[in-house]
Each structure stands twice: as structure tokens, then as C-alpha cells.
C-alpha positions as CSV (number, residue, x, y, z in Angstrom):
1,M,-278.4,31.8,-61.7
2,K,-277.6,33.5,-58.4
3,V,-280.5,34.0,-56.0
4,P,-280.3,37.3,-54.0
5,S,-280.3,36.7,-50.2
6,A,-283.2,39.2,-50.0
7,A,-285.3,36.9,-52.2
8,I,-284.7,34.0,-49.7
9,S,-285.8,36.3,-46.9
10,R,-289.0,37.1,-48.8
11,L,-289.7,33.4,-49.4
12,V,-289.8,33.0,-45.7
13,T,-292.4,35.8,-45.5
14,Y,-294.5,34.3,-48.3
15,L,-294.4,30.9,-46.5
16,R,-295.7,32.5,-43.2
17,I,-298.5,34.2,-45.2
18,L,-299.4,30.9,-46.9
19,E,-299.5,29.1,-43.5
20,E,-301.8,31.8,-42.2
21,L,-304.1,31.5,-45.3
22,E,-304.2,27.7,-45.0
23,A,-305.1,28.0,-41.3
24,K,-308.1,30.2,-42.3
25,G,-309.2,27.6,-44.9
26,V,-308.1,29.6,-47.9
27,H,-307.3,27.3,-50.8
28,R,-306.2,29.7,-53.5
29,T,-304.2,32.9,-53.5
30,S,-302.6,35.3,-56.0
31,S,-299.4,37.2,-56.4
32,E,-301.4,40.4,-55.6
33,Q,-302.6,39.0,-52.3
34,L,-299.2,37.7,-51.3
35,A,-297.7,41.1,-52.3
36,E,-300.2,43.0,-50.2
37,E,-299.5,40.9,-47.2
38,A,-295.8,41.0,-47.7
39,Q,-295.7,44.7,-48.5
40,V,-294.0,44.2,-51.8
41,T,-295.2,44.3,-55.4
42,A,-296.9,41.5,-57.3
43,F,-294.0,41.6,-59.8
44,Q,-291.5,41.0,-56.9
45,V,-293.5,38.0,-55.7
46,R,-293.5,36.5,-59.2
47,K,-289.8,37.3,-59.7
48,D,-288.8,35.7,-56.4
49,L,-290.7,32.5,-57.2
50,S,-289.4,32.4,-60.8
51,Y,-285.9,31.7,-59.5
52,F,-287.0,28.2,-58.5
53,G,-289.7,27.3,-61.1
54,S,-293.2,28.0,-62.2
55,Y,-295.8,27.6,-59.5
56,G,-298.9,29.6,-60.5
57,T,-301.4,29.6,-63.4
58,R,-302.2,32.8,-65.2
59,G,-305.7,34.0,-64.2
60,V,-306.0,31.3,-61.5
61,G,-303.2,32.0,-59.1
62,Y,-301.6,29.7,-56.7
63,T,-302.9,26.7,-54.8
64,V,-302.1,27.5,-51.2
65,P,-301.1,24.0,-49.9
66,V,-299.1,23.3,-53.1
67,L,-297.1,26.5,-53.0
68,K,-296.6,26.1,-49.2
69,R,-295.2,22.6,-49.8
70,E,-292.9,23.8,-52.6
71,L,-291.5,26.7,-50.5
72,R,-290.9,24.4,-47.5
73,H,-288.9,22.2,-49.9
74,I,-286.9,25.1,-51.4
75,L,-286.0,26.4,-47.9
76,G,-285.1,23.0,-46.6
77,L,-287.9,23.0,-44.1
78,N,-289.3,19.6,-45.2
79,R,-286.8,17.9,-42.9
80,K,-285.5,18.0,-39.3
81,W,-282.3,20.0,-38.7
82,G,-280.3,19.4,-35.5
83,L,-279.2,22.6,-33.7
84,C,-276.8,23.4,-30.9
85,I,-276.0,26.6,-29.0
86,V,-272.4,27.4,-28.3
87,G,-272.1,30.0,-25.6
88,M,-274.6,29.7,-22.8
89,G,-274.5,33.2,-21.4
90,R,-277.5,35.5,-21.4
91,L,-278.1,35.4,-25.1
92,G,-277.5,31.7,-25.5
93,S,-279.8,31.0,-22.5
94,A,-282.5,33.2,-24.0
95,L,-282.3,31.4,-27.3
96,A,-282.5,28.0,-25.6
97,D,-285.8,29.1,-24.0
98,Y,-287.2,30.4,-27.4
99,P,-290.4,28.4,-28.2
100,G,-290.6,29.2,-31.9
101,F,-288.0,27.0,-33.6
102,G,-290.9,25.1,-35.2
103,E,-291.0,21.5,-36.5
104,S,-288.0,21.8,-38.8
105,F,-285.4,22.8,-36.1
106,E,-284.6,20.9,-33.0
107,L,-282.1,21.9,-30.2
108,R,-279.9,18.9,-29.6
109,G,-276.9,20.4,-27.7
110,F,-275.7,23.2,-25.5
111,F,-272.0,23.9,-25.1
112,D,-269.7,26.3,-23.1
113,V,-266.1,26.6,-21.8
114,D,-267.1,28.1,-18.4
115,P,-267.0,25.4,-15.7
116,E,-269.7,27.2,-13.8
117,K,-272.1,26.8,-16.7
118,I,-271.2,23.2,-17.5
119,G,-273.7,20.7,-16.1
120,R,-276.5,23.3,-15.8
121,R,-279.8,21.9,-17.1
122,V,-281.3,23.6,-20.2
123,R,-284.6,22.5,-21.7
124,D,-284.2,18.7,-22.2
125,G,-280.5,18.6,-21.8
126,V,-277.5,19.9,-20.0
127,V,-274.7,22.3,-20.9
128,E,-271.6,20.3,-21.9
129,P,-267.9,21.3,-22.4
130,M,-266.7,22.1,-25.9
131,D,-264.3,19.1,-25.7
132,V,-267.2,16.7,-26.4
133,L,-268.3,18.4,-29.7
134,P,-266.6,15.8,-31.9
135,Q,-268.7,13.1,-30.2
136,R,-272.0,15.1,-30.3
137,V,-272.1,16.7,-33.7
138,P,-271.6,13.9,-36.3
139,G,-275.0,12.5,-37.5
140,R,-277.0,14.7,-35.0
141,I,-276.2,18.4,-35.4
142,E,-275.8,20.3,-38.6
143,I,-276.3,24.0,-37.5
144,A,-274.7,25.9,-34.6
145,L,-276.0,29.1,-33.0
146,L,-272.8,30.9,-32.0
147,T,-273.4,33.3,-29.1
148,V,-269.9,33.7,-27.6
149,P,-268.0,37.0,-27.1
150,R,-266.3,38.4,-30.2
151,E,-262.8,37.5,-29.0
152,A,-263.8,33.8,-28.6
153,A,-265.8,33.5,-31.8
154,Q,-263.1,32.4,-34.3
155,E,-261.7,29.7,-32.0
156,A,-265.2,28.4,-31.3
157,A,-266.0,28.4,-35.0
158,D,-262.8,26.5,-35.8
159,R,-263.9,23.8,-33.2
160,L,-267.4,23.6,-34.7
161,V,-266.0,23.2,-38.2
162,A,-263.6,20.5,-37.0
163,A,-266.5,18.7,-35.4
164,G,-268.4,18.7,-38.7
165,I,-270.9,21.5,-38.4
166,K,-272.3,22.6,-41.8
167,G,-273.8,26.0,-40.9
168,I,-273.3,28.7,-38.3
169,L,-275.7,31.4,-37.2
170,N,-273.2,33.9,-35.9
171,F,-274.3,36.4,-33.2
172,A,-270.8,37.5,-32.5
173,P,-269.9,40.9,-34.0
174,T,-267.1,39.7,-36.1
175,V,-266.4,38.1,-39.5
176,L,-265.7,34.4,-39.2
177,E,-263.1,32.6,-41.4
178,V,-264.5,29.2,-42.4
179,P,-264.1,26.8,-45.3
180,K,-266.3,27.5,-48.3
181,E,-268.4,24.4,-47.7
182,V,-269.5,25.8,-44.3
183,V,-272.3,28.4,-44.5
184,V,-272.3,31.4,-42.1
185,E,-275.3,33.7,-41.5
186,N,-274.5,36.7,-39.4
187,V,-276.9,38.3,-36.9
188,D,-275.5,41.7,-36.1
189,F,-277.8,43.7,-33.8
190,L,-275.7,46.8,-34.0
191,A,-275.6,46.8,-37.8
192,G,-279.3,46.4,-37.8
193,L,-279.7,49.4,-35.5
194,A,-277.3,51.4,-37.7
195,R,-279.4,50.6,-40.8
196,L,-282.5,51.7,-39.1
197,S,-280.9,55.0,-38.0
198,F,-279.6,55.6,-41.5
199,A,-283.1,54.9,-43.0
200,I,-284.8,57.2,-40.6
201,L,-282.4,60.0,-41.5
202,N,-282.4,59.3,-45.2
203,P,-285.9,58.4,-46.3
204,K,-285.1,58.7,-50.0
205,W,-282.9,55.5,-49.6
206,R,-285.5,53.7,-47.5
207,E,-287.3,51.8,-50.2
208,E,-284.1,50.5,-51.8
209,M,-282.7,49.4,-48.5
210,M,-285.8,47.5,-47.4
211,G,-286.2,45.9,-50.8
């Protein structure tokens, strides 16, 4: 059964809500409460969870710590993932300073081809040349944040794949060609702005788009 990407995004939202409820000492919740906080329907909550199993009890609801644990397992957040940033310009540097990666993601490498950037200290490390990727990735880094210019993105992706990267969060405004075993998630700011402008001008489509 294919799981819609939108459902995965909503699972992340449900997990954040559960973490907030747990922090407040709330032990039980319901699909109605999760739906209200996530601004979706209770049916949508139950449907999203049903892709992965049965977690609630009719008339009783969900145990917050248990559902939180299950969602972390489903999303792969019950382990530590090694990250690297390729492209240490303004965006890459800003991401390196981002404090919200959480306990499941750890920055373990920073790479660039610009000699002026190589050697610069970043967080707990230094910017290294792309040539050392084959020595740095295996056994340490699974996911790369790709923040290079569009024209350099495919070559950088090829080098990441050759080094053994399993997933790429791509900030470059281009479609990457990678082997099917490598997962790519695109972050396209312009596309996001275009979706917003379309939704503002076409309110009748808004609910379907945001769902």
C-alpha cells in the first residue's frame, strides 16, 4: 500500500503535538484533539495512522507516550542520522547554525569546492574539500543537505552518491538524477511561493492543495 507523502508530513505534525501534550503531562489524547491541533479532520488522523497499524482504542483514544514512540519509530527518529552540508555559501552556513535538528539528526561534515571556504570553522568542525567525501561518508553520514547553485547540483549529487549517501535534501532548484535506491527530497522556495500565490488567488482550490 502506497503511503501519500502528505500523510508522512502530517505524521510529523502529529508527533510535534504529542510531544507538546507529553510536556504538559497529558497522558491520553483522541483523534479529535489531534485533528483540532493539526487543523485536519479526525477521519484524516485515523486514516493517516491506519497506513501503519492500529494504535488507538475506540472510546478510549491514544496513549500519548505510546503513540509518540510509535510515530518516532515509523519516521525513523528512534535512531541517530549523520548529516552533512554540501555547499557552504549563505544558505549552507545558515543551516549549519540552525539549532533545531533535534536528537535524531547530527551534523557530521561540511563540504565545498571553493578554496576560500575550505578550512573555515563551522560549529564543531571545519569545511572540507569535496575530494574527501569517500573517506568521510561511509559509516558516518547517511543524509546530505545539498545547497549548491543549480548548475553545480547534479555533479555534487553524483559525488555524494558515489561516496555512499542514502538520501539528499536538495535545496537547488533542479531535478536530480540519482539511482532509485537513493532518496531525494526537494526543498524549492520558489515553488512554495508560487503555490501560495496560486492559493491566494484561487481560494476554491485552497483546501485541496493544503490537504
